[in-house]
C-alpha positions as CSV (number, residue, x, y, z in Angstrom):
1,M,0.0,0.0,0.0
2,R,1.3,3.5,-0.8
3,N,0.0,6.8,0.7
4,P,-0.4,10.1,-1.1
5,L,2.7,12.2,-1.0
6,D,3.5,13.9,2.1
7,P,5.6,17.2,1.4
8,A,6.5,17.5,5.1
9,K,7.8,13.9,5.5
10,L,9.7,14.0,2.2
11,S,11.3,17.4,3.1
12,T,12.4,16.0,6.6
13,A,13.7,12.8,4.9
14,I,15.7,14.5,2.2
15,E,17.2,16.9,5.0
16,N,18.3,14.0,7.0
17,V,20.4,12.7,4.2
18,H,22.2,15.9,4.1
19,R,22.6,15.9,7.9
20,A,23.9,12.4,7.7
21,G,26.9,13.7,5.6
22,M,25.7,14.3,2.0
23,P,26.9,17.7,0.9
24,G,23.8,18.2,-1.4
25,L,21.1,16.3,-3.0
26,F,17.8,17.0,-4.8
27,A,14.8,14.9,-5.9
28,E,11.4,14.7,-7.6
29,V,8.8,12.3,-6.6
30,R,5.5,11.7,-8.4
31,D,2.3,9.9,-7.6
32,G,0.0,10.3,-10.5
33,D,-0.6,14.1,-11.0
34,Q,1.0,15.0,-7.6
35,V,4.5,16.1,-7.9
36,W,7.1,17.0,-5.0
37,R,10.4,18.4,-5.7
38,G,13.0,19.2,-3.0
39,A,16.6,19.7,-2.3
40,A,18.9,19.9,0.7
41,G,22.5,21.2,1.2
42,A,25.2,22.9,-0.7
43,A,25.9,22.7,-4.6
44,D,29.3,24.4,-3.6
45,L,31.0,23.7,-0.3
46,A,33.4,26.7,-0.8
47,T,30.7,29.3,-1.3
48,G,27.7,27.7,0.3
49,R,25.6,28.0,-2.9
50,P,22.6,25.8,-2.4
51,V,21.3,22.9,-4.5
52,T,18.0,23.2,-6.2
53,A,15.8,20.6,-7.7
54,D,16.0,21.9,-11.2
55,M,19.9,21.3,-11.4
56,R,21.5,19.4,-14.4
57,H,23.4,16.4,-13.1
58,R,25.7,13.7,-14.4
59,I,23.5,10.5,-14.2
60,G,26.1,7.8,-14.9
61,S,25.0,4.4,-15.8
62,I,21.2,5.4,-16.0
63,T,22.7,6.2,-19.5
64,K,22.6,2.6,-20.2
65,T,18.6,2.5,-19.9
66,F,18.6,5.2,-22.8
67,T,21.1,3.1,-24.8
68,A,19.3,-0.2,-24.4
69,A,16.1,1.5,-25.5
70,A,17.7,2.8,-28.6
71,V,19.0,-0.6,-29.5
72,L,15.6,-2.1,-28.9
73,Q,13.9,0.5,-31.2
74,Q,16.2,-1.1,-33.8
75,V,15.2,-4.5,-32.8
76,D,11.5,-3.3,-33.2
77,S,12.2,-2.1,-36.6
78,G,14.0,-5.4,-37.7
79,Q,17.4,-3.8,-38.2
80,I,19.0,-5.7,-35.3
81,G,18.4,-9.2,-34.0
82,L,18.2,-9.4,-30.3
83,D,19.7,-12.9,-30.3
84,A,22.0,-12.4,-33.3
85,P,25.8,-12.7,-32.7
86,I,27.6,-9.3,-32.3
87,G,30.2,-10.7,-34.8
88,R,27.6,-10.4,-37.6
89,Y,27.6,-6.5,-37.0
90,L,31.0,-5.8,-35.5
91,P,33.5,-8.6,-36.7
92,K,36.6,-6.5,-36.3
93,L,35.8,-5.4,-32.7
94,V,34.7,-8.9,-31.4
95,P,36.4,-11.3,-33.8
96,G,36.3,-15.1,-33.9
97,E,34.5,-17.5,-31.9
98,R,33.6,-15.0,-29.2
99,G,31.9,-12.7,-31.9
100,D,29.9,-15.8,-33.0
101,A,28.9,-16.7,-29.3
102,I,28.2,-13.2,-27.8
103,T,24.7,-12.1,-28.8
104,V,23.3,-8.5,-28.8
105,R,21.0,-9.6,-25.8
106,M,24.2,-10.7,-23.8
107,L,25.7,-7.3,-24.2
108,I,22.5,-5.5,-23.0
109,N,22.1,-7.9,-19.9
110,H,25.9,-8.1,-19.1
111,T,26.2,-11.8,-19.7
112,S,28.8,-11.5,-22.6
113,G,31.6,-12.5,-20.4
114,L,33.6,-9.4,-21.5
115,A,35.7,-7.8,-18.8
116,E,35.5,-4.3,-17.6
117,Y,37.8,-1.9,-19.5
118,L,38.1,0.8,-16.8
119,P,41.0,-0.7,-14.8
120,Y,43.0,-0.8,-18.0
121,A,42.2,2.8,-19.0
122,Y,42.8,4.1,-15.4
123,P,46.2,2.3,-14.3
124,S,45.7,3.4,-10.6
125,L,42.4,1.2,-10.6
126,K,44.2,-1.9,-12.0
127,A,43.6,-3.8,-8.8
128,F,39.6,-3.5,-9.3
129,P,37.6,-5.1,-7.8
130,D,40.1,-5.1,-4.9
131,L,39.3,-1.7,-3.5
132,A,41.8,-1.5,-0.9
133,E,44.5,-1.9,-3.6
134,C,43.0,0.8,-6.0
135,R,44.0,4.5,-5.9
136,P,42.3,7.6,-7.1
137,R,45.4,9.0,-8.8
138,S,44.1,8.3,-12.4
139,L,41.1,10.5,-11.9
140,D,43.3,13.5,-11.9
141,D,45.5,12.1,-14.6
142,H,42.6,11.6,-16.9
143,R,40.4,14.5,-16.0
144,L,40.6,16.0,-19.5
145,T,41.8,12.9,-21.5
146,R,39.8,12.3,-24.6
147,F,39.4,8.6,-24.9
148,D,38.7,6.8,-28.1
149,S,35.7,4.3,-27.8
150,T,37.2,1.5,-30.0
151,E,40.4,1.6,-28.0
152,L,38.5,1.3,-24.7
153,I,36.5,-1.6,-26.4
154,E,39.8,-3.3,-27.4
155,M,41.0,-3.1,-23.6
156,G,37.9,-5.0,-22.5
157,V,37.8,-7.5,-25.3
158,T,41.5,-8.4,-25.0
159,A,41.5,-8.6,-21.2
160,P,41.0,-12.0,-19.6
161,A,37.4,-13.0,-19.9
162,A,35.2,-12.6,-17.0
163,G,33.1,-15.6,-17.9
164,A,31.7,-17.8,-20.8
165,P,29.2,-16.0,-23.2
166,G,25.7,-16.5,-21.8
167,G,27.0,-17.8,-18.5
168,T,25.3,-16.7,-15.3
169,P,25.8,-14.8,-13.0
170,G,26.9,-12.3,-15.5
171,L,29.3,-9.5,-14.9
172,Y,28.4,-5.9,-15.0
173,S,30.8,-4.5,-17.7
174,N,30.8,-1.1,-19.5
175,T,32.7,-2.7,-22.3
176,N,29.2,-4.2,-23.2
177,Y,27.5,-0.7,-23.7
178,L,30.4,0.8,-25.6
179,L,29.9,-2.1,-28.0
180,L,26.2,-1.3,-28.2
181,G,27.1,2.2,-29.2
182,Q,29.2,1.0,-32.0
183,L,26.4,-1.3,-33.1
184,L,24.0,1.5,-33.2
185,E,26.5,3.6,-35.4
186,Q,27.0,0.6,-37.7
187,V,23.3,0.0,-38.2
188,T,21.9,3.5,-38.4
189,G,24.9,5.3,-40.0
190,V,25.2,8.1,-37.2
191,A,27.0,8.3,-34.1
192,A,25.2,6.5,-31.1
193,E,25.0,9.8,-29.1
194,K,23.2,11.4,-32.0
195,Y,20.8,8.5,-32.7
196,I,19.8,8.2,-28.9
197,T,19.5,12.1,-28.8
198,Q,17.0,12.1,-31.9
199,N,15.2,8.9,-31.2
200,V,15.1,8.6,-27.3
201,I,15.7,12.0,-25.8
202,E,13.8,14.1,-28.3
203,R,11.1,11.4,-28.7
204,A,10.5,11.7,-24.9
205,R,10.7,15.5,-25.1
206,L,13.3,15.7,-22.5
207,Q,14.3,19.4,-22.4
208,D,17.4,19.2,-20.1
209,T,19.1,15.7,-21.1
210,E,22.0,15.6,-23.4
211,F,25.4,14.0,-23.9
212,P,28.0,16.5,-23.0
213,D,30.0,18.3,-25.8
214,G,33.1,18.9,-23.5
215,P,34.2,18.4,-19.9
216,Q,31.9,21.2,-18.7
217,I,28.0,20.7,-17.6
218,N,25.9,23.3,-19.4
219,G,23.4,25.1,-17.2
220,P,22.9,25.2,-13.4
221,H,24.6,22.3,-11.7
222,S,26.3,21.3,-8.5
223,Q,29.9,20.5,-7.9
224,A,30.7,16.7,-7.7
225,Y,32.6,15.6,-4.7
226,E,34.6,12.4,-4.9
227,A,35.8,10.7,-1.6
228,F,37.1,7.5,-3.1
229,F,36.4,5.5,0.1
230,G,38.2,8.0,2.3
231,M,41.3,8.2,0.1
232,I,40.4,11.8,-1.1
233,D,40.1,13.8,2.1
234,P,38.6,16.2,1.9
235,P,36.5,15.1,-1.1
236,R,37.5,16.7,-4.3
237,D,35.4,18.3,-7.0
238,Y,35.3,16.4,-10.4
239,S,32.3,18.4,-11.9
240,V,34.6,19.3,-14.9
241,F,35.6,16.0,-16.4
242,D,35.9,14.6,-19.9
243,M,33.2,11.7,-20.1
244,S,34.6,10.2,-23.3
245,Y,35.8,7.3,-20.9
246,A,32.0,6.4,-20.5
247,G,30.1,7.5,-23.9
248,P,26.8,5.8,-24.4
249,S,27.6,3.6,-21.2
250,A,27.4,6.4,-18.5
251,S,28.0,10.1,-19.8
252,L,24.5,11.5,-20.0
253,I,23.6,14.8,-18.2
254,S,19.9,15.0,-17.2
255,T,17.6,16.4,-14.4
256,V,15.4,14.5,-11.9
257,A,12.2,15.7,-13.7
258,D,13.5,14.6,-17.0
259,L,14.3,11.1,-15.6
260,N,10.9,10.6,-14.1
261,R,9.4,11.6,-17.5
262,F,11.5,9.3,-19.4
263,F,11.0,6.1,-17.2
264,G,7.3,6.9,-17.1
265,L,7.1,7.0,-20.9
266,L,9.3,4.0,-21.2
267,L,7.1,1.8,-18.8
268,A,4.1,3.0,-20.6
269,G,5.4,1.4,-23.9
270,E,5.9,4.8,-25.6
271,I,9.8,4.5,-26.1
272,V,10.0,0.9,-27.2
273,N,7.2,-1.5,-28.4
274,P,5.5,-3.5,-25.4
275,S,7.2,-6.7,-26.6
276,S,10.6,-5.1,-26.2
277,L,9.6,-3.7,-22.9
278,A,8.7,-7.2,-21.8
279,Q,12.2,-8.2,-22.9
280,M,13.7,-5.4,-20.9
281,Q,12.1,-6.8,-17.8
282,R,13.3,-10.3,-18.2
283,T,16.1,-10.5,-15.8
284,V,19.3,-12.7,-15.1
285,P,21.6,-12.8,-12.3
286,V,24.6,-10.4,-12.6
287,I,27.5,-9.4,-10.3
288,S,27.3,-5.7,-9.8
289,Q,30.4,-3.4,-9.6
290,E,29.8,-3.4,-5.8
291,G,30.3,-7.2,-6.0
292,K,26.8,-8.0,-5.2
293,V,24.5,-10.4,-7.2
294,I,21.5,-8.5,-8.6
295,E,18.8,-9.3,-11.1
296,Y,19.4,-7.3,-14.3
297,G,17.2,-7.1,-17.5
298,L,17.9,-5.2,-20.7
299,G,19.1,-1.8,-19.4
300,L,16.6,-2.1,-16.4
301,Y,16.6,-3.9,-13.1
302,P,14.2,-4.3,-10.2
303,M,14.8,-2.7,-7.0
304,E,13.1,-3.5,-3.6
305,V,12.4,-0.8,-1.0
306,T,12.0,-1.5,2.6
307,G,8.3,-1.7,3.2
308,G,7.5,-4.0,0.5
309,G,7.2,-3.8,-3.4
310,T,9.4,-4.0,-6.4
311,F,10.3,-1.1,-8.5
312,W,12.0,-0.9,-11.8
313,G,14.7,1.7,-12.8
314,H,18.5,2.1,-12.8
315,G,21.2,3.8,-10.7
316,G,24.4,5.4,-11.9
317,T,27.6,7.1,-10.6
318,T,30.5,8.9,-12.1
319,W,33.3,10.6,-10.2
320,G,31.5,12.8,-7.6
321,S,27.9,12.4,-9.0
322,G,25.3,9.8,-8.3
323,A,21.7,9.4,-9.3
324,L,19.0,6.8,-9.0
325,S,15.6,6.6,-10.7
326,M,12.9,4.0,-9.9
327,I,9.0,3.6,-10.7
328,S,6.4,1.2,-9.7
329,G,5.4,-1.4,-12.1
330,D,2.0,0.3,-12.6
331,G,3.7,3.5,-13.4
332,G,1.8,5.4,-10.6
333,R,4.8,6.2,-8.2
334,Q,8.2,7.5,-9.2
335,M,11.1,8.8,-7.6
336,S,14.5,10.3,-9.0
337,V,17.1,11.6,-6.7
338,A,20.8,13.1,-7.4
339,V,23.5,13.2,-4.9
340,N,26.8,15.2,-5.2
341,L,29.2,12.9,-3.2
342,Q,30.3,9.4,-4.2
343,R,32.2,6.6,-2.5
344,W,31.6,8.0,1.0
345,N,32.0,4.8,2.7
346,G,35.4,4.0,4.3
347,L,37.0,0.5,3.9
348,D,37.3,-1.9,6.7
349,S,40.4,-4.0,7.3
350,S,39.4,-6.6,4.5
351,G,38.7,-3.9,2.0
352,R,34.9,-3.9,2.0
353,P,33.0,-0.6,2.3
354,Q,31.7,0.1,5.8
355,P,28.2,1.1,6.6
356,H,27.8,4.9,6.8
357,P,24.9,7.0,8.3
358,I,24.2,8.3,4.5
359,D,23.3,4.7,3.6
360,D,20.4,4.4,6.1
361,A,19.2,8.1,5.5
362,L,19.0,7.3,1.8
363,T,17.1,4.1,2.3
364,A,14.7,6.0,4.6
365,F,14.2,8.7,2.0
366,Y,13.5,6.1,-0.7
367,R,10.9,4.4,1.7
368,V,9.0,7.8,2.3
369,A,9.2,8.6,-1.4
370,M,7.7,5.3,-2.7
371,F,5.3,4.5,0.0
372,G,4.6,7.8,1.8
């Protein structure tokens, strides 16, 4: 059971996340025609400039839902086979037996077995997923580096395989979504970012969602504070950053209002055909970047909130920025939230992230947002 939106409870809950240690956060919650927008804390710790609910924000891997939707539009039109081998389309990028064994579906749901390229592009992260042996130095080294997508793909494809194609649990890997970007370009004849902009973002009439054209964020936005598990103290601002390392995997800029609109239209069957939406909600077990086994569909995954109920959506992080968007199965209740601090948890003696008051405060906010 969910209750109508309670603005006072929502305002208290979002303020509690700020008090728990989050510099700033902002959100939009929807229940039918009722809309609540709120914000708490600072967009800039140096000046005290406050965050506002209409700010633009890097949404990280929520970009994957947009990219998956674009690919499924091409599946709907018969230009891409969901269970066709990727080697049929990109034989040079995924050659030989692997190109024959890995399907488009396996790329979208992270069961391709392809390794994550990021530890190879960022040398100080080479020990990932051993967080205790990773260091944040590469974040500064590559703040303005312009990466080539095909070179990043080659790093992931030539790295030791994470598993057999189609095997479960899969491994969440950004290599998959860079390949999907190349697939879109191969099939449509235009860059993936342009196709997604014209056929997903503009189709959904999202006014403040775009791929960045440089390291800056256009329009009002917050700073982005990265703590890297306590190794950057005080947390450093990475709001100016070249996102070519992420491309169609995690580089989009959006607002909480645009995210709610997008996921509302997606689950209403207005972005992809209902048959493709059903495919998006078919899940398989996948090991997340946090090392947890989650259920993952085609650019969507189910999330449980304390209090009962399962919601669909996606989360995302970049250096210093985080976002989460979820929607009830009937489309009636939605929440999108953006935060301006990442990797706030310290590591214990075994290198695992320790609990932090921010975690509990965010969970409490999600519960109030989705249930009232």
